[in-house]
C-alpha positions in Angstrom: -0.5 183.7 94.6 2.2 181.8 96.3 3.4 183.1 99.6 7.0 183.2 100.5 7.7 182.1 104.0 11.0 182.9 105.8 13.1 179.9 106.5 13.1 178.9 110.2 16.5 179.5 111.8 17.9 176.5 113.6 19.7 177.0 116.8 23.3 175.8 116.4 25.4 174.4 119.2 28.5 176.3 119.9 31.5 174.8 118.2 33.4 174.3 121.4 30.6 172.1 122.8 30.9 169.7 119.8 34.2 168.5 121.2 33.7 165.4 123.2 36.5 166.1 125.7 35.1 169.6 126.4 31.6 168.2 127.0 33.1 165.7 129.4 35.0 168.4 131.2 31.8 170.5 131.6 29.9 167.5 132.9 32.7 166.7 135.4 32.7 170.4 136.6 28.9 170.3 137.2 29.2 166.9 138.9 32.1 168.1 141.1 30.1 171.2 142.1 27.3 169.0 143.3 29.1 166.0 144.8 32.0 167.6 146.5 30.0 169.7 149.0 27.7 166.8 149.7 30.6 164.4 150.3 32.4 167.0 152.5 29.4 167.4 154.6 28.9 163.6 155.0 32.6 162.6 155.4 34.5 165.6 156.6 37.3 163.6 158.2 38.6 162.4 154.8 39.8 159.0 156.1 38.2 155.8 154.8 35.1 155.1 156.9 35.2 152.0 159.1 31.6 151.3 158.1 32.7 150.6 154.6 35.5 148.2 155.6 35.2 144.4 155.5 37.5 142.4 157.9 38.7 139.3 156.2 41.3 138.3 158.8 39.0 135.9 160.6 37.8 133.8 157.7 41.2 133.8 156.0 42.8 132.8 159.4 40.3 130.0 159.8 41.0 128.8 156.3 44.8 128.8 157.0 44.3 126.9 160.3 42.1 124.3 158.5 44.7 123.7 155.8 47.5 123.3 158.4 45.4 120.9 160.5 44.2 118.7 157.6 47.2 118.8 155.3 48.4 115.3 156.4 45.0 113.6 156.9 42.3 115.0 154.6 41.6 112.9 151.4 41.9 116.0 149.2 45.6 116.3 150.2 46.3 112.5 150.5 44.8 111.3 147.2 44.9 114.4 144.9 47.2 117.2 145.9 49.7 114.7 147.3 50.0 112.8 144.0 50.5 116.1 142.2 53.3 117.0 144.6 55.0 113.6 144.2 54.7 113.8 140.4 56.5 117.2 140.4 59.2 115.9 142.7 59.8 112.8 140.5 59.8 114.8 137.3 62.2 117.5 138.5 64.5 114.9 140.0 64.5 112.8 136.8 65.5 115.9 134.7 68.2 116.9 137.1 69.7 113.4 137.2 69.6 113.3 133.4 71.5 116.6 133.2 74.1 115.3 135.8 74.5 112.1 133.8 75.2 114.0 130.6 77.9 115.9 132.4 79.0 119.5 131.6 80.3 118.5 128.2 77.2 116.6 127.2 74.8 119.4 128.3 76.9 122.0 126.6 77.0 120.0 123.4 73.2 119.3 123.4 72.5 123.0 123.9 75.0 124.2 121.3 73.9 121.7 118.6 70.2 122.5 119.2 71.0 126.2 118.8 73.0 125.4 115.7 70.1 123.5 114.0 67.6 126.1 115.1 69.4 129.5 114.5 72.8 128.9 113.0 76.4 128.8 113.9 76.6 132.3 115.5 74.0 131.4 118.2 75.5 128.0 118.7 78.8 129.6 119.6 77.0 132.1 121.9 75.2 129.2 123.6 78.5 127.3 124.1 80.1 130.4 125.6 77.0 131.0 127.9 77.1 127.4 129.4 80.9 127.5 129.8 80.5 130.9 131.6 78.1 129.3 134.0 80.7 126.7 134.9 83.5 129.2 135.0 81.6 131.2 137.6 81.3 128.2 139.8 77.6 127.9 139.3 77.3 124.7 137.2 75.4 122.6 139.8 73.0 125.5 140.7 72.5 126.1 137.0 71.5 122.5 136.4 69.1 122.7 139.4 67.5 125.8 137.9 67.4 124.2 134.4 65.7 121.1 135.7 63.1 123.2 137.5 62.6 125.3 134.4 62.1 122.3 132.1 59.3 120.9 134.3 57.7 124.2 135.0 57.8 125.4 131.4 56.3 122.1 130.1 53.5 122.3 132.7 52.9 126.0 131.9 52.8 125.4 128.2 50.3 122.5 128.6 48.1 124.4 131.0 48.3 127.6 129.0 47.6 125.8 125.7 44.5 124.1 127.1 43.2 127.3 128.5 43.9 129.2 125.3 42.3 126.4 123.3 39.1 126.7 125.3 39.2 130.5 125.0 40.0 130.5 121.3 37.1 128.1 120.5 34.5 129.6 122.8 33.6 133.3 123.2 31.8 132.5 126.5 34.9 130.8 127.9 37.0 133.6 126.6 34.9 136.2 128.6 35.2 134.0 131.7 38.9 133.4 131.5 39.9 137.0 130.6 39.5 138.4 134.2 41.2 135.3 135.6 44.2 135.7 133.4 44.3 139.5 134.2 44.4 138.7 137.9 47.1 136.0 137.5 49.3 138.4 135.6 48.8 141.4 137.9 48.8 139.6 141.2 52.4 139.8 142.7 54.2 136.5 143.0 54.7 136.9 146.7 50.9 137.0 147.2 50.2 133.6 145.8 53.4 132.0 147.2 51.7 132.0 150.6 48.6 129.8 149.7 50.8 127.5 147.6 53.2 127.0 150.6 50.3 126.4 152.9 49.0 123.6 150.7 52.3 122.0 149.5 54.8 123.2 152.1 58.3 124.5 151.5 60.0 122.8 148.5 60.1 122.1 144.8 56.4 121.4 144.3 55.3 124.7 145.6 58.0 126.5 143.5 56.9 124.7 140.3 53.2 125.4 140.9 53.8 129.0 141.7 55.9 129.3 138.5 53.0 127.7 136.5 50.5 130.2 137.8 52.9 133.1 136.9 54.0 131.8 133.5 50.9 130.1 132.0 48.8 133.3 131.2 51.0 134.4 128.2 50.7 131.0 126.6 46.9 131.0 127.1 46.5 134.5 125.7 48.7 133.9 122.6 47.1 130.6 121.9 43.6 132.1 122.0 44.9 135.0 119.9 46.3 132.6 117.3 43.2 130.5 117.1 40.9 133.5 116.8 43.1 135.2 114.2 43.2 132.3 111.8 42.5 133.1 108.2 38.7 132.8 107.7 39.0 132.0 104.0 41.2 129.0 104.8 38.8 127.9 107.5 35.8 128.2 105.1 37.7 126.2 102.4 38.5 123.4 104.9 34.9 123.4 106.1 33.6 123.1 102.6 35.5 119.9 102.3 33.3 118.3 105.0 35.8 118.2 107.8 34.7 117.8 111.4 35.5 120.4 114.0 38.3 118.3 115.4 39.8 117.9 111.9 39.6 121.7 111.3 41.4 122.3 114.6 44.2 119.9 113.8 44.7 120.6 110.1 43.9 124.3 109.9 43.6 126.3 113.1 46.6 125.0 115.0 49.0 125.1 111.9 47.9 128.7 111.2 48.5 129.7 114.8 52.1 128.2 114.9 53.8 131.6 115.2 51.6 132.7 118.1 52.1 129.3 119.8 55.8 129.6 119.6 55.8 133.2 120.8 53.7 132.0 123.7 56.4 129.3 124.5 59.0 132.1 124.3 57.2 134.3 126.7 56.4 131.4 129.1 60.1 130.5 129.2 61.1 134.1 130.0 58.5 134.5 132.7 59.3 131.2 134.3 63.0 132.0 134.4 62.2 135.4 136.1 60.1 133.5 138.6 63.0 131.2 139.4 64.6 133.7 141.8 61.3 134.6 143.5 60.5 130.9 143.9 63.8 130.5 145.8 62.1 132.1 148.8 60.0 128.9 149.2 62.8 126.4 148.6 63.3 126.2 144.9 67.1 126.1 145.3 69.4 126.6 142.3 70.6 130.0 141.1 67.6 131.8 142.7 68.5 130.6 146.1 72.1 131.9 145.6 70.7 135.3 144.6 68.3 135.4 147.5 70.9 134.5 150.0 73.2 137.2 148.6 70.4 139.7 148.9 69.9 138.9 152.5 73.6 139.6 153.2 73.9 142.4 150.6 76.7 140.4 149.0 76.8 142.1 145.5 79.7 139.8 144.2 77.9 136.6 145.1 74.6 137.9 143.7 76.3 138.9 140.4 78.0 135.5 140.2 74.6 133.8 140.4 72.7 136.5 138.5 74.9 136.3 135.4 74.0 132.6 134.6 70.3 133.5 135.0 70.7 136.3 132.4 72.8 134.0 130.1 70.1 131.3 130.3 67.4 133.8 129.6 69.2 135.3 126.6 70.0 131.9 125.1 66.5 130.6 125.5 65.0 133.8 124.2 67.2 133.8 121.1 66.7 130.1 120.3 62.9 130.2 120.6 62.7 133.5 118.8 64.8 132.2 115.9 62.6 129.1 115.7 59.5 131.4 115.5 61.0 133.5 112.7 61.7 130.3 110.6 58.1 129.2 110.8 56.4 129.8 107.5 59.6 129.8 105.5 60.2 127.3 102.6 60.2 123.7 103.6 63.7 122.5 104.5 65.7 120.2 102.3 65.5 116.4 102.7 68.8 116.4 104.4 67.5 118.6 107.3 66.3 115.5 109.3 69.6 113.8 108.7 71.4 116.9 110.1 69.3 116.7 113.2 70.3 113.0 113.6 74.0 113.9 113.1 73.7 116.6 115.7 72.0 114.2 118.2 74.7 111.6 117.5 77.5 114.2 118.1 75.9 115.3 121.4 75.6 111.7 122.5 79.2 110.9 121.6 80.4 113.9 123.5 78.4 112.9 126.6 79.7 109.3 126.4 83.3 110.4 126.0 83.0 112.7 129.0 81.5 109.9 131.1 84.2 107.4 130.1 86.9 110.0 130.9 85.3 110.6 134.3 84.8 114.3 133.5 81.1 114.7 134.4 81.6 117.4 137.0 82.9 120.9 136.1 86.6 121.0 136.9 87.2 123.1 140.0 90.5 124.4 138.5 88.5 126.2 135.7 86.4 128.2 138.1 87.0 131.9 138.6 85.9 133.7 141.8 84.4 137.1 140.7 82.7 137.8 144.1 85.8 139.1 145.8 86.9 141.6 143.1 83.3 142.7 142.6 82.8 143.3 146.3 86.0 145.3 146.4 84.7 147.5 143.5 81.4 147.9 145.3 83.2 148.8 148.5 85.2 151.4 146.6 82.0 152.8 145.0 80.3 152.9 148.4 83.2 154.7 150.0 83.6 157.2 147.2 80.1 157.5 145.7 77.7 156.8 148.6 78.3 160.1 150.3 80.8 163.0 150.4 81.1 163.6 146.7 82.0 167.3 146.1 79.3 169.5 144.5 77.0 166.7 143.3 76.7 164.8 146.6 76.6 161.0 146.9 74.1 158.4 146.0 72.8 158.4 149.6 72.2 162.1 149.3 70.3 161.6 146.0 68.1 159.0 147.6 67.4 161.2 150.6 66.6 164.2 148.4 64.4 162.1 146.2 62.5 160.8 149.2 62.2 164.3 150.7 61.3 166.3 147.6 59.4 163.7 145.5 58.2 160.6 147.4 57.1 162.3 150.6 55.1 165.1 148.9 53.4 162.5 146.6 52.4 160.4 149.6 51.4 163.3 151.8 49.3 164.8 149.1 47.4 161.5 148.6 47.0 161.1 152.4 45.7 164.7 152.6 43.0 164.2 150.0 39.7 162.8 151.3 39.0 159.3 150.2 36.0 160.4 148.1 38.0 163.0 146.3 40.6 160.3 145.3 37.7 158.2 143.8 36.4 161.3 142.0 39.8 162.0 140.5 40.2 158.4 139.4 36.7 158.5 137.8 37.5 161.8 136.0 40.8 160.6 134.6 39.4 157.3 133.4 36.3 158.8 131.9 38.1 161.6 130.1 40.1 159.2 128.0 37.7 156.3 128.1 34.0 155.4 128.6 31.8 155.4 131.6 32.4 151.6 131.9 36.1 152.3 132.1 35.5 154.9 134.8 33.3 152.6 136.8 35.8 149.8 136.7 38.6 152.1 137.9 36.5 153.5 140.7 35.4 150.1 142.0 39.0 148.8 141.8 40.3 151.8 143.8 37.4 151.6 146.3 38.1 147.9 146.9 41.4 148.8 148.5 39.5 150.8 151.1 36.9 148.0 151.6 39.8 145.6 152.2 41.1 147.9 155.0 44.4 148.8 153.4 43.5 152.3 152.1 46.6 154.1 153.4 49.1 151.4 152.5 47.5 151.5 149.0 48.0 155.2 148.7 51.6 154.8 149.9 52.2 152.2 147.2 50.4 154.4 144.6 52.7 157.4 145.5 55.8 155.2 144.8 54.3 153.9 141.6 53.5 157.4 140.3 56.9 158.8 141.2 58.7 155.8 139.5 56.4 156.0 136.4 57.1 159.8 136.1 60.9 159.2 136.1 60.6 156.2 133.8 58.6 158.0 131.2 60.9 161.1 131.2 64.0 158.9 130.7 62.2 156.3 128.5 60.7 158.8 126.1 63.9 160.8 125.8 66.0 157.7 125.2 63.4 156.2 122.8 63.3 159.4 120.7 67.1 159.4 120.5 67.1 155.7 119.5 64.5 156.3 116.9 66.5 159.1 115.3 69.9 157.5 115.4 70.6 154.0 114.0 74.0 153.9 115.6 72.7 154.8 119.1 70.0 152.2 118.7 72.5 149.5 117.8 74.6 150.4 120.9 71.6 150.5 123.1 70.1 147.2 122.0 72.3 144.8 123.9 72.0 146.9 127.1 68.2 146.7 126.8 68.4 143.0 126.2 70.4 142.4 129.4 68.1 144.7 131.5 64.9 143.0 130.2 66.1 139.4 130.8 67.6 140.1 134.3 65.4 138.8 137.1 63.7 141.4 139.3 65.6 140.4 142.4 69.0 141.0 140.8 68.2 144.8 140.4 67.8 145.2 144.2 71.4 144.1 145.0 73.4 147.0 143.4 70.6 149.5 144.1 70.8 148.7 147.9 74.6 148.9 147.8 74.5 152.3 146.2 71.4 153.9 147.7 70.9 152.1 151.0 67.5 150.8 152.3 64.3 152.7 151.9 61.6 153.7 149.4 64.0 155.4 147.0 66.0 152.2 146.3 62.7 150.4 145.6 61.7 153.2 143.1 65.2 153.1 141.5 65.0 149.4 140.9 61.5 149.8 139.4 62.7 152.5 137.1 65.6 150.3 135.8 63.3 147.3 135.4 60.6 149.2 133.5 62.8 151.5 131.4 63.8 149.0 128.6 60.1 148.3 127.7 59.3 152.0 127.5 62.3 152.7 125.4 61.7 149.9 123.0 58.0 150.7 122.5 58.6 154.4 122.1 61.4 153.9 119.5 59.4 151.3 117.6 56.3 153.6 117.5 58.3 156.6 116.2 60.1 154.5 113.6 56.7 153.3 112.3 55.4 156.8 111.5 54.5 157.2 107.9 57.7 158.4 106.0 55.4 160.5 103.7 54.3 162.6 106.7 57.9 163.3 107.7 58.9 164.1 104.1 56.0 166.5 103.9 57.0 168.2 107.1 60.6 168.5 105.9 59.4 170.0 102.6 57.7 172.7 104.5 60.9 173.6 106.3 60.2 172.0 109.7 63.3 171.6 111.9 64.3 168.3 113.4 62.7 169.2 116.7 59.5 170.3 115.0 59.3 167.0 113.2 59.4 165.2 116.5 57.0 167.4 118.4 54.4 168.1 115.6 54.6 164.9 113.5 56.2 161.9 115.0 54.8 162.2 118.6 51.2 162.9 117.6 51.2 160.0 115.0 52.9 157.6 117.5 50.3 158.3 120.2 49.0 154.7 120.4 52.5 153.4 120.9 53.2 156.1 123.6 50.0 155.1 125.4 51.1 151.5 125.3 54.5 152.5 126.7 52.8 154.3 129.6 50.7 151.3 130.3 53.6 148.8 130.2 55.7 151.2 132.4 52.9 151.3 135.0 52.5 147.5 135.1 56.3 146.8 135.3 56.9 149.5 137.9 54.1 148.1 140.1 55.7 144.6 139.9 59.1 145.8 141.2 57.8 148.4 143.7 56.1 145.5 145.5 59.4 143.5 145.6 60.9 146.7 147.0 59.1 145.7 150.3 62.2 143.5 150.9 64.5 146.6 150.9 62.4 149.0 153.0 59.8 150.0 150.4 57.1 149.5 153.0 53.4 149.8 152.1 51.6 146.9 150.4 54.9 145.3 149.4 56.0 145.0 153.0 52.6 143.5 154.0 52.9 140.8 151.3 56.5 139.9 152.3 55.6 139.9 156.0 52.6 137.7 155.3 54.8 135.2 153.5 57.5 135.3 156.2 55.1 134.9 159.1 52.6 132.5 157.4 49.9 135.1 157.8 47.4 134.3 155.0 45.1 137.2 155.8 47.8 139.9 155.6 49.5 138.5 152.5 46.3 137.8 150.5 44.6 141.1 151.4 47.7 143.1 150.4 48.0 141.0 147.2 44.3 141.6 146.4 44.8 145.4 146.9 47.8 145.3 144.6 45.6 143.6 141.9 43.0 146.4 142.4 45.7 149.1 142.1 47.0 147.4 138.9 43.5 147.2 137.4 42.8 150.8 138.2 46.1 152.1 136.7 45.5 149.9 133.7 42.1 151.4 133.0 43.3 154.9 133.6 46.4 154.6 131.3 45.2 152.4 128.5 41.5 152.6 127.6 41.9 153.9 124.1 42.4 150.6 122.4 39.4 149.0 124.2 37.2 151.9 123.2 38.2 151.7 119.6 37.7 148.0 119.3 34.3 148.1 121.0 33.2 150.9 118.8 32.2 153.2 121.6 
């Protein structure tokens, strides 16, 4: 007789504990209950302990002294670095003299005809107007100086970036080695590596070109590696089956398939090199950047605008031309007459340059120049007199800056100063682990702890408070504007040229009107950072919302959802990856400008970097720059771990 046994009852886990986020929160609560009392008992003061600090001032000071003492005698400088410096000077001078020999008419004709053959008549007319505007503003010679520097710097950046990207794209080991190097090059503020470059090469064009290469080469390297790694595997297998060598596969398959990424890398390199032109003026680059920097020193908004407009025009023209060239890649092969049209365009440009030279019209006519500095300064004086203070009811811009400092910046900073150092690390670890993995949390904690080890814990917290405040304002404005742009085509068309100008304008240019309106201090630095980071957040948000599946929206509408419900319950949740990317980009861009805010009273790490450059203090500048890199790494891991976790399959 068979016996019937009762089934064993399995103990089931409560449903709430099956949620990964809830489990993480419970683990964090238990860890905090154990670690916080222990840490409070061991480090009750809360300030970063001196025993955990490493003093780098002595070794960095010795390195600086050695460079200065041996710069004119050591073989490394005489037979290697000296030749690099001379080659840069010769190259920049050759390009500059060529531009002067072509004259304003020849340069304008070459630029316009190149734009015509690349992107059509409309862009050719815009290019002509842009170069004529540079001359009309009285900035033709500085524009040619900047253009000569740009040509050499971009060529060097493209070559260096392409070689690094080639190595990373063909070797996984090299890619792993280069990735943190490229991350550091992109996050490290320009002022931090200007100092060692100046120590080695001195003030002048070589230092400016090399600093620009360090800043502009990483995008080319990343996109080259991306293009090589993303090549169609079926095409590569077909080429391999034909018995080709690795070199033949690279030249006939990999590189042609990566043409779009390569041209996009050139585009990004040009934009970053041009934005670096102003910063490089601090170390003797000359050109338009020097005019902007001198105007910043004297708070001359009119002069800054006269020099800043040509920079923006150059950036817009170069961006449009290279972007149009990238879009045309992959289209049908051009007709046989395309090469002849290029020859005709070259002949027309040469004829224009020769005619101008024979007519003795190489220099821009002084009678065609328009002085906008004086009327702009009058307008700024009026705005300062009527908007800076004393405005009824709403107050003036100075009052807004003071209130923002009192009610937002000071509480943020005081709260971070009040927290014990170990609690800051615990908060960073918790935030990073909640939306990432334990590796993400470990990286973020080590990066934040490194600022204390370097001896700049308090300045780092001060900078962090400014970044957090600026990011909060940027996200509120950026998300609201991005949602409006995604829901209205008319508003998006009106907004697009404004965002284009803001994205191409160099970082220094933002500081001029901000200082004129808000004065000097931390609030103006935050305001400039918000204006600089806002376009990227708006664009990414609008694009993410527009790419939401139309079927999901149609389903929501069929259920009677209102417009606001569609945004809150459908578009925003489905666009979460784009929103996280917008947060990440906002943090990175805000950090870049908050550092430059050290020039206008932002203080903290930005001031230390600027002070180190001004005083030739390698220790102060590099330590603050390294702390900024650590802050950027920590913020990056805290705000954007999702994509990495997904790709790694964690």
